[in-house]
N, C-alpha and C positions, 0 to 999 in steps of 0.2 A: 204126201202125207202131208197134215198142217198140226201145226205148233198149238201150243194151250196157248198163245195170246190171239192166234188167230179161231181158234173157238170160242172165245167169250167175245160177247157181244160190245157194243164198245155205246156205254149210254152217255155220253160226251162229257162225262165227271171224271177229273184227275185224281187219281189219290193220294192221300195227305203226302206231303212233300217233311222230308226231315229240316229240321229249324237251322243249322247250321251250313247242309248241302243246297250246294244253286238249283234252282227249279229245272235246270239242260244238265243233265248229265253226261260231261266228257270223260273219255278217258285219258287215263295221266303218260305223259309217254315213255315209254318203254326206258329204262336204267341201261344207262352202256358199259359194256366189259371194260373193268378195268382192268392195267397191263402188269396187274400185280403177280409176281411172282408164286405160287402156291407153297404154303407153309411145309417144309418137311420133317418128320418128324424122324429120331433116330435111331434104330432101332438096338436091339442088345449087340445083335450081331453085326451092326456098321462098327457099335462100339471095341467091340475086340478086333473088325479089323487095322482100323487105326489106333495105336498104343501111343499112351502116353507120354508126353514126352519125357517126365520126370520120373525116375527110377525110385521106387521108394529106399533104396539106400541112400540116395540124395535128400529126399524128405526128412528119412530121418535123422540125418545130420542136421538136416534144417532146423529140425525140432530142438534136438539137441542147444546149437546154440543158442537157439531165442530163450530156451529154459535157465542155460546159462547164462544170459543176458540178465532174463527176469531178476536172476537168482543174485547176481549183482547188483543190479539196483536197487531189491528190496533191502540189500546188506547194507548197501549207501542208504536209503533212504532211514532203516532204523538206525543207525550212526547217528543218523544229524538229527534224526527226532532225540534219540537220546543225550545228544548234545545241547539241543533244543531244551531239553527236559532239566539239565544241572545248570543249566543260564539262569532259565526260569527260577526254579527252587534258591538259588543265592541271590534274585531280587527279590524274591518272596520274604527273606531272609533278610535280607538288607533293608525292605518295606517295614518289617516288623519291629525290625531295632531301630530305626529312624521314628514309628510310630511312639515306642516305648519311652525316647528320649525328648519327642515331641511331648504325650503324657506329663513327664518330671518337668518339662522346663511349664506348659501350663499350669502344674500344681503349685511352682515356685512363684511365678506369675502370681496369681491367687494370693499366695501366703504374703506377697510383699504387696499388693493392694489392701490386704485384709491389714497387713499392718500399718500400710500408712494411714488408712481410714481413723483408728485406732488412733494412733497419734493424734490426728487432728482434731478426733473428739476429746481426746485428755486434753487440748490444749485450749480449748474449747470451754472446758467444763472451770479446769483449774487451775490455770497457768502458776505450776509451782516453780521456783528455781531450781537451779540443780546445784549441786555440790561444788563444782567447780565457781557457779556462781557465788555462790558462799561466803568461798574462800579467797576470791578474789574481792570480795565486798572487804571481806576483815583483814586485809593485807593493806587495802585504804585504807581505810579507818582506825588501823593501829597507832598508838602513840609511838613519837620519837625515842620512847626510852621503853623496849619492849621487856626487860627485866620485871617494873613497878607493873605494868600490864598484864603479866603474866602472876606475879605473886598478890595484885587484886582478883583474878582470875579464879584462881587454886584456894585464896580465903573465901569467898561466894561460896565456892564449889564445896568447900567443908562445913560453911555454916547450913547451906542447904540438907548435909547429908545428916547434922545434929538435929534439926529443925523434930521436936517429936510428929509422934502419928497419929496425929489428931483425924478426924473426919473433915472431910474439906468444906468448904463453905461454899455458897455461890461465889463470893467476891473473888476467892483464891482459882475459882476456874476456869475468869475471864484472864485472870491475870499470866504472862507466860513467866520462865524463870529469867528474860530476859526484863522483865519489868516489875518483880518482886523486888518493891525494898526491905531492908531488914533492918530494924530500927535498934 
């Protein structure tokens, strides 16, 4: 019997070849068999035949020990967190207290600065003599006989009190008690 290839007549044309394939098809060499062991599946029957090394009682005791350890760790962690919380609360109170102190100090510094500025402005506008300076000046200008000076001072004060009350004139407004002359 003839194969379909032989039945066809050859016209001399070759069929179109794939672009990525070589023109002369060669068969790839057969793959070598690997020496791997085949995977064995463990069935339920084999599991029953091979008992688990640890018994359920041992597993239960191991789990209880693990739970006790975890409880102890949790208690230690909670205690440590509470201690840290108390330390943080104390630090927060200390920071708030320091903040209040700093605020009060800033207010006091601001007051002192404003007082200094006010004093400097007052000194620029009208330098007034203090009462202490006036007393020193009086003690320097006192005559050697204080009794005569005190009598003349008391007489001038009495004369000022006895002056009739009249509307002040311009000349009397410019005169001070030290410059008023009595006739």
